[in-house]
Short mmCIF file of the C-alpha atoms (twelve columns), coordinates in Angstrom:
data_MODEL
# 
_entry.id   MODEL 
# 
loop_
_atom_site.group_PDB 
_atom_site.id 
_atom_site.type_symbol 
_atom_site.label_atom_id 
_atom_site.label_alt_id 
_atom_site.label_comp_id 
_atom_site.label_asym_id 
_atom_site.label_seq_id 
_atom_site.Cartn_x 
_atom_site.Cartn_y 
_atom_site.Cartn_z 
_atom_site.pdbx_PDB_model_num 
ATOM 1  C CA . MET A 1  -7.548  -3.094  36.309  1 
ATOM 2  C CA . THR A 2  -7.736  -4.195  32.642  1 
ATOM 3  C CA . LEU A 3  -4.778  -5.718  30.291  1 
ATOM 4  C CA . SER A 4  -5.136  -3.654  27.149  1 
ATOM 5  C CA . ALA A 5  -3.556  -1.051  28.853  1 
ATOM 6  C CA . CYS A 6  -0.383  -2.992  28.531  1 
ATOM 7  C CA . PHE A 7  -0.886  -3.487  24.664  1 
ATOM 8  C CA . ASP A 8  -0.707  -0.679  22.495  1 
ATOM 9  C CA . ASN A 9  -4.419  0.182   20.593  1 
ATOM 10 C CA . SER A 10 -3.719  -1.102  16.568  1 
ATOM 11 C CA . SER A 11 -3.762  -4.509  15.476  1 
ATOM 12 C CA . ASP A 12 -2.761  -5.403  11.661  1 
ATOM 13 C CA . VAL A 13 -4.475  -8.580  10.404  1 
ATOM 14 C CA . GLU A 14 -4.413  -10.378 7.396   1 
ATOM 15 C CA . ILE A 15 -8.032  -10.756 5.102   1 
ATOM 16 C CA . PRO A 16 -8.972  -12.051 1.829   1 
ATOM 17 C CA . LEU A 17 -8.864  -9.291  -0.482  1 
ATOM 18 C CA . SER A 18 -12.306 -9.825  -1.169  1 
ATOM 19 C CA . ASP A 19 -12.586 -7.948  2.406   1 
ATOM 20 C CA . VAL A 20 -11.332 -5.236  0.944   1 
ATOM 21 C CA . PRO A 21 -14.229 -2.250  0.808   1 
ATOM 22 C CA . LYS A 22 -14.528 -1.655  -2.668  1 
ATOM 23 C CA . ASN A 23 -14.790 1.660   -2.298  1 
ATOM 24 C CA . VAL A 24 -10.902 0.770   -0.999  1 
ATOM 25 C CA . VAL A 25 -10.023 -1.110  -4.152  1 
ATOM 26 C CA . ASN A 26 -11.512 1.984   -6.123  1 
ATOM 27 C CA . ILE A 27 -9.336  4.398   -5.325  1 
ATOM 28 C CA . VAL A 28 -6.343  2.012   -5.787  1 
ATOM 29 C CA . GLN A 29 -7.569  1.000   -9.482  1 
ATOM 30 C CA . ASN A 30 -7.829  4.490   -10.429 1 
ATOM 31 C CA . THR A 31 -5.054  5.751   -8.883  1 
ATOM 32 C CA . LEU A 32 -2.451  2.855   -10.406 1 
ATOM 33 C CA . PRO A 33 -4.384  1.930   -13.434 1 
ATOM 34 C CA . GLY A 34 -4.176  -2.172  -14.695 1 
ATOM 35 C CA . ILE A 35 -1.975  -2.590  -10.851 1 
ATOM 36 C CA . ARG A 36 -2.834  -6.342  -9.762  1 
ATOM 37 C CA . LEU A 37 -3.750  -6.552  -5.434  1 
ATOM 38 C CA . THR A 38 -2.136  -9.764  -4.357  1 
ATOM 39 C CA . ASP A 39 -1.967  -9.001  -0.850  1 
ATOM 40 C CA . ALA A 40 -4.404  -7.476  1.671   1 
ATOM 41 C CA . GLU A 41 -3.483  -6.621  5.672   1 
ATOM 42 C CA . LYS A 42 -6.896  -4.289  7.775   1 
ATOM 43 C CA . GLU A 43 -5.186  -2.120  10.493  1 
ATOM 44 C CA . VAL A 44 -7.444  -0.987  13.569  1 
ATOM 45 C CA . LYS A 45 -5.777  1.416   15.564  1 
ATOM 46 C CA . ASP A 46 -7.328  3.646   17.634  1 
ATOM 47 C CA . ASP A 47 -10.678 3.467   16.105  1 
ATOM 48 C CA . ALA A 48 -9.379  3.882   12.674  1 
ATOM 49 C CA . VAL A 49 -9.068  1.852   9.847   1 
ATOM 50 C CA . ILE A 50 -6.584  1.490   7.656   1 
ATOM 51 C CA . TYR A 51 -5.685  -1.400  4.707   1 
ATOM 52 C CA . GLU A 52 -2.387  -2.346  3.631   1 
ATOM 53 C CA . LEU A 53 -2.450  -3.817  -0.307  1 
ATOM 54 C CA . GLU A 54 0.594   -4.510  -1.703  1 
ATOM 55 C CA . GLY A 55 0.191   -5.068  -6.324  1 
ATOM 56 C CA . GLN A 56 1.788   -4.614  -9.411  1 
ATOM 57 C CA . LEU A 57 1.548   -3.564  -12.211 1 
ATOM 58 C CA . ILE A 58 1.927   -5.137  -15.436 1 
ATOM 59 C CA . ASN A 59 5.366   -3.475  -16.484 1 
ATOM 60 C CA . GLY A 60 6.700   -5.255  -13.508 1 
ATOM 61 C CA . LYS A 61 6.739   -2.760  -10.800 1 
ATOM 62 C CA . ALA A 62 5.204   -3.739  -7.401  1 
ATOM 63 C CA . TYR A 63 3.456   -1.299  -5.127  1 
ATOM 64 C CA . LYS A 64 2.793   -0.903  -1.106  1 
ATOM 65 C CA . MET A 65 -0.476  1.484   -0.532  1 
ATOM 66 C CA . LYS A 66 -2.278  2.298   2.535   1 
ATOM 67 C CA . ILE A 67 -5.462  3.444   2.343   1 
ATOM 68 C CA . ALA A 68 -8.295  4.659   5.166   1 
ATOM 69 C CA . GLU A 69 -11.228 2.982   5.057   1 
ATOM 70 C CA . ASP A 70 -12.840 6.097   3.560   1 
ATOM 71 C CA . GLY A 71 -10.790 6.463   0.352   1 
ATOM 72 C CA . THR A 72 -7.960  8.707   1.876   1 
ATOM 73 C CA . ILE A 73 -4.615  7.345   0.393   1 
ATOM 74 C CA . ILE A 74 -2.271  8.005   3.544   1 
ATOM 75 C CA . LYS A 75 0.925   6.468   1.910   1 
ATOM 76 C CA . ILE A 76 1.723   4.635   -2.006  1 
ATOM 77 C CA . LYS A 77 5.122   3.128   -2.234  1 
ATOM 78 C CA . LEU A 78 7.052   1.633   -4.906  1 
ATOM 79 C CA . ASP A 79 8.126   -1.388  -3.763  1 
ATOM 80 C CA . ASP A 80 12.043  -2.049  -4.757  1 
# 
C-alpha cells in the first residue's frame, strides 16, 4: 500500500522567477508587453507542469497568468 493514494496528484511550489523557463517568460512578455513579473509558482499535476505567474504593467494593472511548460496560455486574469 502506498500513501500517495491518499493525496491528489498536484503540488504548488513557490519558485524564484529565475527558475521560470525562458520560453514561458517570452510568451508572457509578448502577450502583455512591459509586464514586470513579481511572483511565480510551479504546479505539477498528473505529470503536467504549469507555471502560475503574477505581474504588473506600468499603468498599475496587475495580472495573474497560468502558462503550461510548453508555452500554452491556460489563463490570463486581470487582478482587481
